[in-house]
N, C-alpha and C positions, 0 to 999 in steps of 0.2 A: 201320428201325423207329424212330420218334422217341419221346420220353418219353410223349406222350399215347397212342400206340399200345401202348407197353409197359404203361402203367397199365391200359389196357383188357384186354390179354392176362392180366395178373396177376389182375385182377378175375374174368376167366373161369376161371383156374386155381382161385381160391378157391371159386367157385361149383361147378365140376365135381368138384373133389377133396374131396367131402363124403362122409360115411359114413352108412349106414342105422343103424348102431350102432357104438359104440366102447367097448372095455373093455381090461383089463389084457393079455389075450392078443393083441389087435390091436396095442397099443403095443409089446409085446415082439417080435412078428413084424416090424413095421416097423423098430423100433430095431435088431434083430439084422441085418436086411438092410442097413441103413445102415452098421452096424459092419463087416459082411463086405466091403462095397464099399470102405470106408475102408481096411481092412487090405490088400485086394488092390491098391488103387491108391496105397497109402502116403499117404493124406490125413491131415494132422496136425490132426484136428478133435476137438471134443467134440460129443456128441449128447445132447439132452435132450428127453424127451417127457413132458408133464404134463397133467393136468386141473387146474382152478383150485385144488382143495383138496389135491392131492398129486402127488408125483413118481412116474411110472410106469416110466421107463427113463432111464438115464444111462450114458454110456460116454466115457472119455477115451482117445484113441488116441495112439500114440507121436508125439512132436513137438508135441503140444498143450501148453498151459500153463495156469496158474491164471488168467491174464487171459482166456483163452477161456471159462472157467467164468463169469466176471463178465460178459463180453459177452453170453453166452447168457441169463443172468439178466435183464439189462436189455432184451434183445430180447423175451423172454417177457412182461415187464411192458408193453411197447408193444403186443404182440398182445392182451393182456388189456384194456388201456385202449381200444384203437381197433377191435378185432375184425377186423383185416385184417393181411395180411403186412407185415413190416417193410420189405421191398424196395419194395413199393408206397408205403409211407409215405415212404421216402427220395425217391422220384421226385415224390411229391405235395408234400412240404415243401421240397425243393430247398435244403437248409441245409448249406453247406460245412463248418461246424464240428460237425456231427452232433448238434446240440442243437435241441430244440424251441423255437419262438418263446416269448418271455417270457410271453405271454398264456395259454399252456397251463398254466403253473405246474408243469412237470415237471422235477425236478432231474436233471442229467446223471449223478449218482451212481446213479440208479435207472432211467433211461430213455435209450435211445440210438437215433439214426436210423442203422441199419445193417442191410443185408439178412441174412437167415438165421433169421428167425422167421416161422412160418406157422401159421394157426389150425387147430385140430382142430374141424371143423364136423360136426354131425350134422344131416342133412336134417330139416326141420320143427322143429328145436330151436334151432340157431344154434351159435355158437362156445362150446365147453366146455373148451378147453385150447389148448396150443400145442406145436408142434414147434420145436426150436431147434438150430441148427448154427453153430459158430464155428471159424475157423481158416484159411479160404480167403478170397479176395476176395469181397465181399458178394454179388455176382451169382452166383458159384459156390456159396456157402453156400445161397442160395435154390434154385438149380438142383438141388443134391443132394437137397433135401427133395422138390421137385416130381417128380424122377425116381422116388424111392422110393414116393411116393403113387401115381403113375401105375402103377408096377409092381404095387403091392398091389391097386389097384382095377381092374386089367385095361384100362387106357387106354394107347394107343400114346403113348410119350413125345413123339415129334415133333409130335403134334397140339396139345400145350400148351406146348412148350418155347419159351423166349425165343430169338431168333436169336443166333448167335454174334457177338460184337462183333469188328470188324476192328481191327487195330492194336495 
Protein backbone atom coordinates (compact mmCIF):
# COMPACT_ATOMS: atom_id res chain seq x y z
CA UNK A 1 0.00 0.00 0.00
CA UNK A 2 1.55 3.30 -1.08
CA UNK A 3 1.03 6.70 0.60
CA UNK A 4 -1.91 7.58 -1.67
CA UNK A 5 -3.65 4.31 -0.78
CA UNK A 6 -2.93 4.83 2.93
CA UNK A 7 -4.35 8.37 2.79
CA UNK A 8 -7.53 6.96 1.21
CA UNK A 9 -7.76 4.22 3.89
CA UNK A 10 -7.30 6.78 6.68
CA UNK A 11 -10.00 8.99 5.14
CA UNK A 12 -12.25 5.91 5.17
CA UNK A 13 -11.38 5.32 8.84
CA UNK A 14 -12.31 8.91 9.66
CA UNK A 15 -15.62 8.58 7.83
CA UNK A 16 -16.61 5.19 9.27
CA UNK A 17 -15.40 5.72 12.83
CA UNK A 18 -18.00 8.37 13.55
CA UNK A 19 -20.51 8.41 16.37
CA UNK A 20 -24.25 9.03 16.43
CA UNK A 21 -23.64 10.74 19.79
CA UNK A 22 -20.58 11.34 21.97
CA UNK A 23 -20.52 12.21 25.66
CA UNK A 24 -18.49 11.83 28.83
CA UNK A 25 -19.55 8.19 29.30
CA UNK A 26 -18.43 7.32 25.76
CA UNK A 27 -15.08 9.04 26.28
CA UNK A 28 -14.59 7.18 29.56
CA UNK A 29 -15.47 3.81 28.03
CA UNK A 30 -13.08 4.24 25.11
CA UNK A 31 -10.35 5.76 27.26
CA UNK A 32 -10.65 2.97 29.80
CA UNK A 33 -10.43 0.33 27.06
CA UNK A 34 -7.33 2.03 25.66
CA UNK A 35 -5.80 2.14 29.15
CA UNK A 36 -6.53 -1.54 29.81
CA UNK A 37 -4.92 -2.54 26.52
CA UNK A 38 -1.90 -0.35 27.27
CA UNK A 39 -1.48 -1.92 30.70
CA UNK A 40 -1.87 -5.46 29.36
CA UNK A 41 0.60 -4.88 26.52
CA UNK A 42 2.93 -2.64 28.56
CA UNK A 43 2.53 0.25 26.11
CA UNK A 44 4.32 3.38 27.44
CA UNK A 45 1.69 5.83 26.23
CA UNK A 46 -0.41 8.76 27.28
CA UNK A 47 -4.06 8.86 26.23
CA UNK A 48 -6.16 11.98 25.88
CA UNK A 49 -9.78 12.32 24.79
CA UNK A 50 -11.30 15.77 24.57
CA UNK A 51 -13.99 17.84 23.02
CA UNK A 52 -12.87 21.27 21.94
CA UNK A 53 -13.85 23.03 25.15
CA UNK A 54 -12.68 20.45 27.72
CA UNK A 55 -10.71 17.36 28.58
CA UNK A 56 -12.84 14.23 29.09
CA UNK A 57 -10.23 11.52 29.68
CA UNK A 58 -6.50 11.43 30.36
CA UNK A 59 -4.17 8.62 31.41
CA UNK A 60 -0.39 8.36 31.58
CA UNK A 61 0.90 4.79 31.56
CA UNK A 62 4.18 3.51 33.01
CA UNK A 63 7.09 4.40 30.76
CA UNK A 64 5.46 7.50 29.31
CA UNK A 65 6.95 10.93 29.95
CA UNK A 66 6.04 14.59 30.11
CA UNK A 67 7.14 14.94 26.49
CA UNK A 68 4.34 12.53 25.51
CA UNK A 69 1.86 14.93 27.14
CA UNK A 70 3.22 17.75 24.99
CA UNK A 71 3.18 15.64 21.81
CA UNK A 72 -0.50 14.78 22.42
CA UNK A 73 -1.33 18.46 23.00
CA UNK A 74 0.25 19.42 19.68
CA UNK A 75 -1.43 16.49 17.86
CA UNK A 76 -4.85 17.52 19.22
CA UNK A 77 -4.21 21.07 17.97
CA UNK A 78 -3.61 19.67 14.47
CA UNK A 79 -6.84 17.65 14.57
CA UNK A 80 -8.74 20.77 15.66
CA UNK A 81 -7.19 22.91 12.92
CA UNK A 82 -7.59 20.46 10.03
CA UNK A 83 -10.46 18.18 11.19
CA UNK A 84 -8.60 15.03 10.20
CA UNK A 85 -6.20 12.52 11.71
CA UNK A 86 -2.63 13.54 12.25
CA UNK A 87 -1.22 10.45 10.55
CA UNK A 88 -3.15 11.42 7.42
CA UNK A 89 -1.63 14.90 7.74
CA UNK A 90 1.86 13.35 8.02
CA UNK A 91 1.34 11.49 4.74
CA UNK A 92 -0.26 14.45 2.97
CA UNK A 93 2.33 17.01 4.08
CA UNK A 94 5.39 14.73 3.66
CA UNK A 95 7.55 16.95 5.90
CA UNK A 96 10.65 15.20 7.31
CA UNK A 97 11.17 17.84 10.03
CA UNK A 98 7.59 17.38 11.42
CA UNK A 99 6.80 21.06 10.83
CA UNK A 100 4.09 22.54 8.67
CA UNK A 101 5.17 24.59 5.70
CA UNK A 102 5.76 28.27 6.53
CA UNK A 103 2.60 29.33 4.69
CA UNK A 104 0.42 27.61 7.28
CA UNK A 105 1.73 29.92 10.01
CA UNK A 106 1.62 27.12 12.60
CA UNK A 107 4.43 27.19 15.19
CA UNK A 108 6.14 23.90 16.04
CA UNK A 109 5.63 24.69 19.71
CA UNK A 110 1.88 24.16 19.24
CA UNK A 111 1.47 21.96 16.12
CA UNK A 112 3.29 18.81 15.05
CA UNK A 113 3.10 16.44 12.12
CA UNK A 114 3.02 13.11 13.93
CA UNK A 115 0.51 10.29 13.92
CA UNK A 116 -1.60 9.66 16.99
CA UNK A 117 -4.35 12.28 16.80
CA UNK A 118 -7.78 11.29 15.49
CA UNK A 119 -11.01 13.32 15.26
CA UNK A 120 -14.04 12.69 17.44
CA UNK A 121 -16.70 12.94 14.76
CA UNK A 122 -20.46 12.96 15.21
CA UNK A 123 -22.51 11.94 12.17
CA UNK A 124 -24.31 14.93 10.68
CA UNK A 125 -22.33 17.35 12.88
CA UNK A 126 -18.63 16.92 12.14
CA UNK A 127 -15.52 16.95 14.26
CA UNK A 128 -16.15 17.95 17.87
CA UNK A 129 -12.95 16.83 19.56
CA UNK A 130 -9.94 14.56 19.36
CA UNK A 131 -8.44 11.31 20.54
CA UNK A 132 -4.71 11.52 21.20
CA UNK A 133 -2.10 8.87 21.90
CA UNK A 134 1.66 9.34 22.22
CA UNK A 135 4.52 7.04 23.14
CA UNK A 136 4.77 4.54 20.28
CA UNK A 137 5.93 4.99 16.69
CA UNK A 138 3.36 7.26 15.02
CA UNK A 139 1.75 4.59 12.87
CA UNK A 140 1.20 2.48 16.01
CA UNK A 141 -0.16 5.48 17.97
CA UNK A 142 -2.69 5.88 15.14
CA UNK A 143 -3.47 2.16 15.04
CA UNK A 144 -4.15 1.93 18.78
CA UNK A 145 -6.84 4.60 18.43
CA UNK A 146 -8.38 3.00 15.33
CA UNK A 147 -8.49 -0.39 17.07
CA UNK A 148 -10.25 1.09 20.11
CA UNK A 149 -12.81 2.90 17.95
CA UNK A 150 -13.48 -0.21 15.88
CA UNK A 151 -14.00 -2.22 19.06
CA UNK A 152 -16.34 0.39 20.55
CA UNK A 153 -18.37 0.81 17.36
CA UNK A 154 -18.56 -2.93 16.60
CA UNK A 155 -16.50 -2.79 13.42
CA UNK A 156 -14.08 -5.63 12.63
CA UNK A 157 -10.58 -4.16 13.15
CA UNK A 158 -9.08 -5.77 10.04
CA UNK A 159 -11.62 -4.07 7.75
CA UNK A 160 -10.13 -0.65 8.54
CA UNK A 161 -6.57 -1.43 9.69
CA UNK A 162 -3.57 -0.16 7.81
CA UNK A 163 -1.44 -3.05 6.57
CA UNK A 164 1.58 -3.98 8.66
CA UNK A 165 4.72 -2.40 7.30
CA UNK A 166 7.49 -4.83 6.44
CA UNK A 167 11.03 -4.27 7.55
